N, CA, C and O of each residue as an XYZ file, in Angstrom:
308
protein
N       0.834     -1.276      0.076
C      -0.120     -0.063     -0.097
C       0.834      1.317      0.107
O       1.546      1.535      1.088
N       0.677      2.130     -0.986
C       1.318      3.198     -1.149
C       0.954      4.565     -0.322
O      -0.187      4.718      0.112
N       1.818      5.402     -0.153
C       1.397      6.713      0.933
C      -0.010      7.290      0.599
O      -0.809      7.566      1.493
N      -0.316      7.482     -0.888
C      -1.446      8.106     -1.137
C      -2.545      7.423     -0.567
O      -3.358      8.029      0.130
N      -2.669      5.850     -0.874
C      -3.804      5.290     -0.273
C      -3.839      4.992      1.119
O      -4.873      4.581      1.645
N      -2.742      5.177      1.777
C      -2.579      5.263      3.369
C      -3.524      6.460      3.736
O      -4.575      6.385      4.373
N      -2.935      7.583      3.201
C      -3.568      8.613      3.659
C      -5.044      8.883      3.115
O      -5.660      9.858      3.545
N      -5.560      8.112      2.266
C      -6.929      8.226      1.972
C      -7.555      7.252      2.973
O      -8.739      7.413      3.270
N      -6.896      6.323      3.477
C      -7.571      5.606      4.704
C      -7.774      6.546      5.690
O      -8.897      6.745      6.152
N      -6.599      7.261      6.129
C      -6.643      8.281      7.320
C      -7.782      8.899      7.249
O      -8.654      8.786      8.110
N      -7.901      9.766      5.990
C      -9.118     10.625      5.883
C     -10.208      9.812      6.242
O     -10.679     10.165      7.322
N     -10.790      8.835      5.722
C     -11.836      7.983      5.986
C     -11.851      7.531      7.439
O     -12.973      7.436      7.936
N     -10.795      7.233      8.219
C     -10.900      7.060      9.651
C     -11.277      8.126     10.151
O     -12.230      8.083     10.929
N     -10.650      9.375      9.857
C     -10.947     10.480     10.611
C     -12.722     11.110     10.669
O     -13.396     11.553     11.598
N     -13.012     10.882      9.210
C     -14.352     11.038      8.969
C     -15.290     10.369      9.922
O     -16.132     10.964     10.595
N     -15.042      8.898      9.922
C     -16.083      7.864     10.649
C     -15.773      8.492     12.060
O     -16.810      8.899     12.583
N     -14.731      8.676     12.770
C     -14.698      8.941     14.108
C     -14.644     10.239     14.497
O     -14.031     10.493     15.534
N     -15.161     11.120     13.878
C     -15.347     12.621     13.720
C     -14.003     13.501     14.446
O     -14.088     14.356     15.327
N     -12.915     13.053     13.855
C     -11.793     13.694     13.673
C     -11.227     14.278     12.461
O     -11.809     14.279     11.376
N      -9.812     14.887     12.732
C      -9.461     15.709     11.507
C      -8.148     15.082     11.549
O      -7.500     14.782     12.552
N      -7.760     14.880      9.987
C      -6.365     14.809      9.758
C      -5.303     15.784      9.573
O      -5.382     16.776      8.849
N      -4.142     15.377     10.392
C      -3.192     16.638     10.710
C      -1.971     16.136      9.750
O      -1.444     15.031      9.881
N      -1.626     17.012      8.857
C      -0.549     16.598      7.799
C       0.935     16.716      8.252
O       1.859     16.110      7.709
N       1.084     17.742      9.529
C       2.666     18.134      9.815
C       3.077     17.845     10.970
O       3.978     18.554     11.420
N       2.661     16.953     11.634
C       3.028     16.627     13.169
C       4.530     16.361     13.307
O       5.243     15.804     12.472
N       4.898     16.857     14.515
C       6.220     16.014     14.453
C       6.181     15.549     16.004
O       6.051     16.307     16.965
N       6.304     14.307     16.039
C       6.020     13.469     17.368
C       7.409     13.674     18.169
O       8.391     14.375     17.923
N       7.057     12.649     19.389
C       8.311     12.741     20.252
C       9.551     11.780     19.582
O       9.251     10.620     19.298
N      10.603     12.140     19.389
C      11.681     11.543     19.158
C      11.792     11.535     17.343
O      12.488     10.753     16.694
N      11.074     12.419     16.886
C      10.931     12.621     15.529
C      11.800     13.613     14.902
O      11.848     13.829     13.691
N      12.470     14.193     15.788
C      13.502     15.247     15.425
C      13.014     16.412     14.388
O      13.826     16.773     13.537
N      12.047     16.862     14.415
C      11.539     17.771     13.656
C      10.971     17.081     12.160
O      10.416     17.860     11.384
N      11.060     16.141     11.900
C      10.397     15.091     10.799
C       8.872     15.497     10.921
O       8.390     15.735     12.029
N       8.164     15.568      9.828
C       6.622     15.863     10.090
C       6.001     14.583      9.479
O       6.377     14.099      8.411
N       4.994     14.069     10.272
C       4.177     12.901      9.578
C       2.700     13.171      9.448
O       2.374     14.350      9.584
N       1.754     12.298      9.212
C       0.427     12.302      9.243
C      -0.271     11.669     10.437
O      -0.109     10.494     10.769
N      -1.090     12.575     11.081
C      -2.057     11.933     12.215
C      -3.271     12.328     11.985
O      -3.678     12.929     10.990
N      -3.929     11.948     13.022
C      -5.463     12.200     13.343
C      -5.677     12.758     14.650
O      -5.327     12.164     15.670
N      -6.291     13.982     14.654
C      -6.596     14.695     16.077
C      -7.847     14.367     16.269
O      -8.576     14.466     15.282
N      -8.405     13.932     17.451
C      -9.447     13.296     17.875
C      -9.742     13.086     19.348
O      -8.824     13.496     20.059
N     -10.603     12.645     19.897
C     -10.732     12.558     21.301
C     -10.807     11.190     21.810
O     -10.644     10.994     23.014
N     -11.013     10.325     21.087
C     -11.249      8.448     20.984
C      -9.675      7.939     20.567
O      -9.604      7.485     19.424
N      -8.700      7.953     21.163
C      -7.633      7.196     20.613
C      -7.669      5.920     20.622
O      -6.791      5.520     19.857
N      -8.298      4.959     21.149
C      -8.343      3.522     20.880
C      -9.210      3.373     19.762
O      -8.749      2.733     18.817
N     -10.428      3.848     19.656
C     -11.267      3.840     18.496
C     -10.325      4.268     17.258
O     -10.390      3.653     16.194
N      -9.564      5.210     17.426
C      -8.940      5.471     16.054
C      -7.838      4.712     15.696
O      -7.730      4.428     14.503
N      -6.862      4.260     16.602
C      -5.993      3.403     16.500
C      -6.585      1.914     16.063
O      -5.898      1.293     15.252
N      -7.497      1.452     16.417
C      -8.122      0.187     15.938
C      -8.467      0.363     14.720
O      -7.895     -0.333     13.881
N      -9.445      1.290     14.297
C     -10.033      1.410     13.006
C      -8.803      1.653     12.022
O      -8.814      1.153     10.897
N      -7.869      2.339     12.421
C      -6.829      2.383     11.446
C      -5.994      0.978     11.154
O      -5.612      0.631     10.037
N      -5.807      0.306     12.280
C      -5.111     -0.753     12.166
C      -6.033     -2.037     11.157
O      -5.630     -2.846     10.321
N      -7.269     -1.770     11.658
C      -8.180     -3.073     10.632
C      -8.163     -2.537      9.156
O      -8.601     -3.256      8.258
N      -7.704     -1.383      8.911
C      -7.522     -0.987      7.597
C      -6.284     -1.478      6.875
O      -6.134     -1.634      5.663
N      -5.213     -1.744      8.108
C      -3.671     -1.974      7.614
C      -2.639     -1.021      7.773
O      -1.532     -1.056      7.235
N      -3.101     -0.126      8.587
C      -2.276      1.055      9.282
C      -1.908      0.878     10.515
O      -2.572      1.330     11.448
N      -0.634      0.096     10.704
C      -0.232      0.036     12.163
C       1.124      0.886     12.543
O       1.656      1.568     11.667
N       1.577      0.838     13.648
C       2.537      1.588     14.217
C       2.183      2.845     14.672
O       3.037      3.726     14.565
N       0.858      3.185     15.268
C       0.560      4.404     15.562
C       1.064      4.754     17.250
O       1.170      3.986     18.207
N       1.228      5.746     17.177
C       1.734      6.683     18.441
C       0.610      7.728     18.818
O      -0.294      7.963     18.017
N       0.674      8.289     19.925
C      -0.498      9.291     20.314
C       0.358     10.254     21.356
O       1.364      9.986     22.012
N      -0.347     11.367     21.273
C       0.176     12.405     22.348
C      -0.901     13.112     22.680
O      -1.743     13.398     21.828
N      -1.010     13.479     23.942
C      -2.000     14.272     24.477
C      -2.006     15.766     23.953
O      -0.927     16.347     24.067
N      -3.001     16.442     23.424
C      -3.031     18.064     23.210
C      -3.541     18.843     24.218
O      -3.517     20.070     24.132
N      -4.084     18.162     25.336
C      -4.641     19.121     26.228
C      -6.355     18.449     26.187
O      -6.698     17.585     26.993
N      -7.142     18.912     25.307
C      -8.476     18.646     25.185
C      -8.819     17.542     24.295
O      -9.924     17.003     24.356
N      -7.889     17.176     23.448
C      -7.923     16.086     22.526
C      -6.431     15.592     22.389
O      -5.461     16.162     22.889
N      -6.403     14.392     21.600
C      -5.204     13.704     21.513
C      -4.869     13.811     19.802
O      -5.618     14.139     18.882
N      -3.731     13.479     19.795
C      -3.486     13.388     18.118
C      -2.778     11.845     18.066
O      -1.898     11.523     18.864
N      -3.268     10.985     17.062
C      -2.645      9.823     17.031
C      -1.739     10.103     15.629
O      -2.179     10.816     14.728
N      -0.619      9.549     15.575
C       0.117      9.628     14.536
C       1.072      8.486     14.076
O       1.415      7.589     14.846
N       1.426      8.553     12.958
C       2.108      7.321     12.356
C       3.501      8.062     11.897
O       3.589      8.903     11.002
N       4.294      7.686     12.505
C       5.743      8.332     12.211
C       6.327      7.820     11.000
O       7.299      8.467     10.611
N       5.978      6.783     10.269
C       6.482      6.258      9.285
C       5.427      6.853      7.871
O       5.739      6.496      6.735
N       4.480      7.555      8.041
C       3.836      8.082      7.055
C       4.087      9.487      6.975
O       3.570     10.348      7.687
N       4.987      9.671      5.982
C       5.486     11.049      6.054
C       6.164     11.472      4.707
O       6.749     10.579      4.093
N       6.152     12.758      4.170
C       6.782     13.060      2.785
C       7.893     13.908      3.008
O       7.733     15.088      3.324
N       8.886     13.446      2.881
C      10.214     13.904      3.221
C      10.768     14.926      1.865
O      11.882     15.449      1.901
């Protein structure tokens, strides 16, 4: 599965769970590299739905009122 297909899946997941795709997140230990993520309230639902569609390796951070679930390997360098 290529990057464009994975991004399309992330858009579908975000829509299904009421989240929003974020295209430039730099997570922990990424040292400025930017990846794709989903800003959401239910991290478990987001991670599980993406994994069911074949996108694994999710990490998450707390943004205060919401979370971001992100995939460090999904990035355009």
